[in-house]
C-alpha positions as CSV (number, residue, x, y, z in Angstrom):
1,M,0.3,0.0,-0.3
2,N,1.0,3.3,-0.6
3,K,1.6,5.9,2.5
4,H,-1.6,8.0,1.3
5,S,-4.3,6.3,-0.6
6,E,-7.6,7.9,-1.8
7,I,-10.6,5.9,-2.9
8,I,-14.0,6.7,-4.6
9,L,-16.6,4.5,-4.7
10,A,-19.7,5.3,-7.2
11,G,-22.9,4.0,-8.6
12,S,-26.1,4.4,-7.8
13,G,-28.3,5.1,-4.2
14,G,-29.1,2.0,-3.0
15,Q,-26.0,-0.2,-4.5
16,G,-24.4,0.1,-0.5
17,L,-21.7,2.6,-1.4
18,I,-22.1,4.3,1.9
19,L,-21.6,1.3,4.0
20,S,-18.9,-0.4,1.6
21,G,-16.9,3.2,2.3
22,I,-17.7,3.0,5.9
23,I,-16.1,-0.6,6.1
24,L,-13.1,0.5,3.8
25,A,-12.2,3.5,6.7
26,E,-13.2,1.1,9.3
27,A,-10.5,-1.8,8.2
28,A,-8.3,1.0,7.9
29,I,-8.7,2.7,11.4
30,L,-8.4,-1.5,12.6
31,E,-5.0,-1.8,10.7
32,G,-4.2,1.7,12.6
33,K,-4.1,3.6,10.0
34,N,-6.1,7.5,9.9
35,V,-8.9,8.0,7.9
36,V,-11.3,10.1,6.1
37,Q,-14.2,9.1,5.0
38,T,-16.9,11.6,3.4
39,Q,-20.5,10.3,1.2
40,S,-22.9,12.1,-1.1
41,Y,-25.8,11.1,-2.5
42,G,-28.5,13.1,-5.0
43,I,-31.8,14.2,-3.5
44,A,-33.5,10.5,-4.6
45,S,-31.9,8.3,-2.0
46,R,-32.8,5.1,-4.2
47,G,-31.4,5.6,-8.1
48,G,-29.6,8.8,-7.9
49,L,-25.7,9.0,-8.1
50,S,-24.1,7.9,-4.7
51,L,-20.4,8.0,-3.5
52,A,-18.0,7.9,-0.8
53,E,-14.6,9.2,-0.6
54,V,-11.9,7.3,1.6
55,I,-8.7,8.6,2.3
56,V,-6.1,6.5,4.4
57,D,-2.6,7.6,5.4
58,E,-0.5,6.4,7.7
59,D,0.1,10.1,8.5
60,E,-1.9,13.0,9.8
61,I,-4.9,13.8,7.1
62,I,-4.7,17.7,6.5
63,F,-7.1,18.1,3.2
64,Q,-10.1,16.2,3.6
65,Q,-11.3,15.4,0.4
66,V,-10.0,13.4,-2.3
67,R,-7.9,15.5,-5.1
68,T,-6.2,12.4,-6.7
69,P,-7.7,9.3,-6.4
70,D,-5.8,6.3,-6.6
71,C,-8.6,4.1,-7.8
72,V,-12.4,4.7,-8.8
73,L,-14.8,2.2,-8.3
74,A,-17.8,3.1,-10.5
75,L,-21.1,0.5,-10.3
76,T,-23.1,2.2,-13.2
77,E,-22.8,4.0,-16.5
78,E,-23.7,7.5,-14.7
79,A,-20.6,6.7,-12.5
80,A,-18.3,5.7,-15.5
81,K,-19.1,8.5,-17.5
82,K,-18.4,10.9,-14.6
83,Y,-15.1,9.7,-13.5
84,E,-13.8,8.1,-17.1
85,S,-11.4,11.4,-17.5
86,W,-9.4,10.4,-14.3
87,A,-8.5,7.1,-16.3
88,A,-6.3,9.7,-18.8
89,K,-4.7,10.7,-16.1
90,G,-3.3,7.2,-15.0
91,V,-6.0,6.5,-12.7
92,T,-7.3,2.8,-12.5
93,V,-11.2,2.6,-12.9
94,L,-13.0,-0.5,-11.9
95,Y,-16.5,-0.4,-13.6
96,D,-18.8,-3.1,-13.6
97,S,-19.3,-4.2,-17.0
98,T,-22.9,-5.4,-16.3
99,L,-24.3,-2.1,-16.4
100,A,-21.8,0.3,-18.0
101,A,-20.3,-0.1,-21.4
102,A,-17.4,-1.5,-22.2
103,R,-14.7,1.2,-21.7
104,E,-11.3,1.4,-23.5
105,G,-7.8,2.0,-22.6
106,P,-4.9,0.7,-20.1
107,N,-6.4,2.4,-16.7
108,F,-10.0,0.8,-17.7
109,I,-10.5,-2.9,-16.0
110,G,-14.2,-3.8,-16.3
111,M,-15.4,-6.8,-14.0
112,E,-18.8,-7.9,-13.9
113,F,-19.7,-7.3,-10.3
114,T,-23.7,-7.6,-10.7
115,R,-23.6,-10.4,-12.4
116,R,-21.3,-12.0,-10.5
117,A,-23.1,-11.2,-7.4
118,S,-26.6,-12.1,-8.9
119,D,-24.7,-15.8,-9.7
120,L,-24.7,-16.0,-5.9
121,G,-27.7,-15.3,-5.1
122,N,-28.0,-11.3,-4.1
123,A,-27.1,-8.8,-6.9
124,G,-28.3,-6.1,-4.1
125,S,-24.9,-7.3,-2.5
126,V,-22.8,-6.2,-5.3
127,N,-21.0,-3.3,-3.0
128,I,-19.2,-5.8,-0.9
129,L,-17.9,-7.9,-4.2
130,A,-16.9,-4.6,-5.6
131,L,-15.2,-3.5,-2.0
132,A,-13.1,-6.7,-1.9
133,A,-11.8,-6.0,-5.7
134,V,-11.2,-2.8,-4.3
135,A,-9.5,-3.6,-1.6
136,A,-7.4,-6.5,-3.2
137,F,-6.2,-4.7,-6.2
138,T,-5.5,-1.5,-4.4
139,R,-4.1,-2.9,-1.1
140,V,-5.2,0.0,0.7
141,V,-6.4,-3.0,3.5
142,K,-6.2,-6.6,3.9
143,I,-9.0,-8.7,3.2
144,A,-8.5,-10.1,6.4
145,S,-9.8,-7.1,8.0
146,L,-13.0,-6.6,5.6
147,E,-13.5,-10.2,6.6
148,S,-13.3,-9.1,10.1
149,L,-15.7,-6.2,10.1
150,L,-18.2,-8.6,8.0
151,R,-18.4,-11.2,10.6
152,K,-18.8,-8.0,13.2
153,R,-21.8,-6.7,11.6
154,F,-23.7,-9.6,9.9
155,R,-24.9,-13.2,11.2
156,G,-26.0,-16.4,9.6
157,A,-27.1,-16.5,6.0
158,A,-26.3,-12.9,5.3
159,L,-22.4,-13.5,7.1
160,E,-21.8,-16.6,4.5
161,L,-23.2,-14.6,1.3
162,N,-20.8,-11.5,2.0
163,L,-17.8,-13.7,2.9
164,K,-18.3,-15.5,-0.3
165,L,-18.8,-12.2,-1.7
166,L,-15.3,-11.3,-0.4
167,A,-13.6,-14.2,-1.6
168,L,-14.7,-13.7,-5.2
169,G,-14.0,-10.0,-5.2
170,S,-10.5,-10.6,-4.3
171,E,-10.3,-13.5,-6.8
172,L,-11.8,-11.3,-9.9
173,A,-8.9,-8.7,-8.8
174,A,-6.1,-11.1,-8.4
175,A,-7.1,-12.2,-12.4
């Protein structure tokens, strides 16, 4: 991991990106890092643009907004369009190729996040799968830290599903 990392998680309201941003921030805190997590969403709680920004640093964080992301996660076409210009600046844009049009270029990485989550039985849990892919790709936090937090937040079938999603997201990023 870099000493300083900036991550943007963007998509549609209802996809769980705010929760993912919180879990990512908590995982970094669990690892003894400094964190700033912010969130923004449109007027509509479901369907409008929703995003979480997470800054992780080993040192004190002075500026509390993402200025130059290390990675952008885009789970919808709207989010992919909004952040695609970052790819030309060398920023990796992980996008959901189930919901967003294919993009060309070395910094675009399309993954079928929604389809794969649906294959496991719950497309609504795409946020955990995508979060795992971001964490594995950037190494901003350890997958074990995310697993620890999931074990605290979920029980029973929900926990088992989220652990499968976590493992699959890690595998997708490694491929």
